[in-house]
N, C-alpha and C positions, 0 to 999 in steps of 0.2 A: 590507513583505513580508519574510518570513523567508528567509534563505539559509544556515541552519545546516547544516553538513556533519557527518554521522554519524562519530563517532570509532570505531565498531565495538564499543563496549563497553556497550551497554544494550539491553534487550529491545525488539524492534520487530515490527510487522506489516509484512511486505515486500510492497509493491505490485508489480504486474506490470512497471511501468516500471523498477523497480530490478533485478528479475531479468533483464530484457532488457539493461539497461546492463551488468550484471555479466558477461554473455556477451562483451561487446566490450572491457571494460577489466580487465586482469589485476589491478591493485591493488584494484579494487572487488570482483572475484571472490574474491580472497584474504581480504579482510575479511569478506565475506558467508559464505564457507565456514567460517571460524573461528567466527563467531557461530552457524552451524548446529550445529557440533560442540559448542559450549558449551550449546546449548539456548536461545539468546536470540532465535530466529526463530519467529514465529507466522504463521499464514495464515488466510484465510477464503475461502469458495467463489467469489466473483467472480474472485479472482486465479487460483485453480486452473482455473476454466473458461477464462479467457483464455489461460493458458499451454498448456492442453491443445489449444485451437483452433490455437495457433501451432505445435504439435508437427508434425514432418515425417512421422510414421508411428508404427506400433505400438511400435517399440522405444523411441522417444523418449517416448511416452506412458507406457510401463512404467517408464522411468527417472524421470519426474516422479512417478509414483505411489509409487515407492520412497522418494524424497526426502520427499514430503509426509506419508507414513505415519510418519516419524520426528519430525515437527514438531507443535507444539501448535496445534490448531484453535481459532479464535475463532468461535463460533457466530453465524450470521446468523439470529437468532431474531426473534420478533415485536417485541421492544423495539428491536432494531437497525433493523428495517424501519420502525417508527414514527419512530425517530430520523432516518432519511433523509428522510421527509416533513417533519418538523420543520425539518431543515436547509434543505430547499428553501424552506420558508416564510420562514425567517430570511434567507436569501440574497435572496429576492424582495423582502422588505420593506426591506432595507438598500441595494439597488442599483437600477440603471436597469432598463428593460424587458429581460427575459431573463437577469437576473443569476443566477437559479436554475438556468439551463440548463447544467449541468455533467455530465460522464459519470456515469451512475448507478453504475457499478462503482467509480469514485473516491469518490463520496459514501458508498457502502456501506462501503468499506474504511476511510474516515476515521471514520465513526460506530462501526464495529466496534472499531477501535483505541481510540477514546475510551471506549467502554463497558468495554473490557478493561483500561484504564489503561496502555496502551503508546503509543509514538509510531509514526507511519507513516514507513517508509523508502521513498523514492520517487526518481524522476528525471523529474519531470513538473511543469511550471509550474502546472497546475491545483491542485496541493496547497498551494501558497503561498496562493492565494486562499481555499481551503477552510479551511486552518489559521487564517488571520487571522479569518475570519468565524465559525468555530465554536469557536475556542480549543483545537483539538486540536493536539498536538505533531506537527510534520512535519520530517523531516530528509532532506537530499539525500544520496544515496550517493556522489556526486562533485560537482565544481564544476558549477554550473548552466550550461547553454548560454546564450549571449547571443542 
């Protein structure tokens, strides 16, 4: 399993878990904000949906919209959708019963990142398993919880 921690200096697709962690950790937030400023942060729709659901009201949704409109979108197109199904088949074939049962948003983020040639920035153990199984680069925003 990978436990690579992001140095803040390479392009990444930021998963919902990393955005949420950055809210709680000042050092993580500072690195993420610097990457946003440099243009090293990308997004895809499952992340935006999850963050919008978590928003506390119209003002927070508007703030999210302003941030995401400045970032590069990685399309969740037909190729990514088919890639998610392929990933599920790969995970099912390589593991025990239910090995393919991972959050669909996480699988979609990983395949979108892989398609775009960037790593996933996360704070979620699911991505270690996905990264190992699919060969997609996954980086922790901070030290993984035990």
